[in-house]
C-alpha positions in Angstrom: 39.9 14.2 22.1 38.4 10.8 21.5 36.0 11.0 24.3 34.7 14.4 23.1 34.0 12.9 19.7 32.4 9.9 21.3 30.2 12.2 23.4 29.1 14.1 20.3 28.4 11.0 18.2 26.5 9.1 20.9 23.4 11.4 21.0 23.4 11.4 17.2 23.5 7.6 17.0 20.7 7.4 19.5 18.5 10.0 17.9 19.1 9.2 14.2 17.0 6.0 14.2 14.1 7.7 15.8 14.2 10.7 13.4 14.6 8.3 10.5 11.5 6.3 11.5 9.4 9.4 12.3 10.1 11.1 9.0 9.6 7.9 7.0 6.5 6.8 8.7 4.9 10.3 8.4 5.4 10.0 4.6 4.0 6.5 4.7 0.9 7.6 6.6 0.3 10.5 4.3 0.6 8.2 1.3 -1.9 5.8 2.8 -4.4 8.6 3.5 -4.2 10.0 0.0 -3.9 6.9 -2.2 -5.1 3.8 -0.3 -8.6 4.1 -1.8 -10.9 2.0 -4.0 -11.6 3.6 -7.5 -14.8 2.5 -9.2 -15.6 3.3 -12.8 -19.0 4.8 -13.8 -19.7 1.6 -15.8 -19.3 -0.7 -12.7 -23.1 -1.0 -12.4 -23.4 -2.7 -15.9 -20.8 -5.4 -15.2 -22.3 -8.9 -15.6 -19.1 -11.1 -15.3 -15.9 -10.2 -13.6 -12.4 -11.5 -12.9 -9.9 -10.4 -10.4 -6.7 -8.9 -11.8 -3.4 -10.2 -10.6 -1.9 -7.8 -8.1 1.4 -6.1 -8.9 3.9 -4.8 -6.4 6.5 -2.0 -7.2 8.8 0.1 -5.1 7.9 3.8 -5.1 10.8 6.2 -5.7 11.1 9.5 -4.0 10.3 8.6 -0.4 12.6 8.7 2.6 11.9 5.0 3.4 11.4 2.0 1.1 7.7 1.9 0.3 6.1 -0.7 -2.0 2.8 -0.1 -3.7 0.5 -3.1 -4.3 -2.2 -2.5 -6.8 -5.1 -4.8 -7.9 -8.6 -4.7 -9.1 -11.3 -6.3 -11.2 -11.9 -6.5 -14.9 -15.3 -6.8 -16.8 -14.9 -10.0 -18.8 -17.3 -8.7 -21.5 -15.5 -5.4 -22.2 -12.1 -6.3 -20.9 -12.0 -3.0 -19.1 -11.0 -2.5 -15.4 -14.0 -1.3 -13.4 -12.6 -1.5 -9.8 -9.0 -0.7 -8.8 -7.3 -0.3 -5.5 -3.9 0.3 -4.1 -2.2 -0.7 -0.8 1.2 0.1 0.6 3.9 -1.8 2.6 7.0 -0.7 4.4 9.4 -2.0 7.0 9.8 1.5 8.6 12.8 3.8 8.6 16.0 3.0 6.8 17.8 2.1 10.0 14.8 0.2 11.5 14.4 -1.8 8.2 17.9 -3.1 8.4 17.4 -4.4 11.9 13.6 -5.1 11.5 13.2 -2.9 14.7 10.1 -1.3 13.2 8.4 -4.6 12.0 6.4 -4.2 8.9 3.5 -1.9 8.2 0.7 -2.1 5.6 -2.3 -0.1 4.7 -5.2 -0.9 2.3 -8.4 0.9 1.5 -10.7 0.8 4.6 -13.9 0.5 2.5 -12.7 -2.2 0.1 -14.8 -5.0 1.6 -17.9 -2.8 1.7 -17.5 -1.7 -1.9 -17.0 -5.2 -3.2 -20.1 -6.3 -1.3 -22.2 -3.5 -2.7 -21.1 -4.5 -6.2 -22.0 -8.2 -5.5 -18.4 -9.1 -6.5 -18.7 -12.7 -5.4 -21.6 -13.2 -7.8 -19.8 -11.3 -10.6 -16.7 -13.5 -10.2 -18.9 -16.6 -10.0 -20.5 -15.7 -13.4 -17.0 -15.1 -14.8 -16.0 -18.7 -13.8 -18.8 -20.2 -15.8 -17.0 -19.7 -19.0 
């Protein structure tokens, strides 16, 4: 009887980590596609001085695997309003893989972040903000 139980459990123990990682990483990839973007306010063109916001990291509820969201952006020093925001995501893979670090770690950030910041002359805006 014990060997029958062992023969039934062995495939489940071999397949469970794979299914765990596939389901979790599919959710992670979908999240990256939908939310790892740069958001620019319509007033971004009028900004004269900027400062980078401190990034914050929070765990997102409701996903099969542990996913953390890291958000950041830039604020207009004259109006104190945020004019560029972005979000990135981090995970260590499926629940089983995360325990053993089998899956390593995965991150995604907006692909066009550097291009957007360059178009807005962010280095110059931050430089002007430091002159205070």
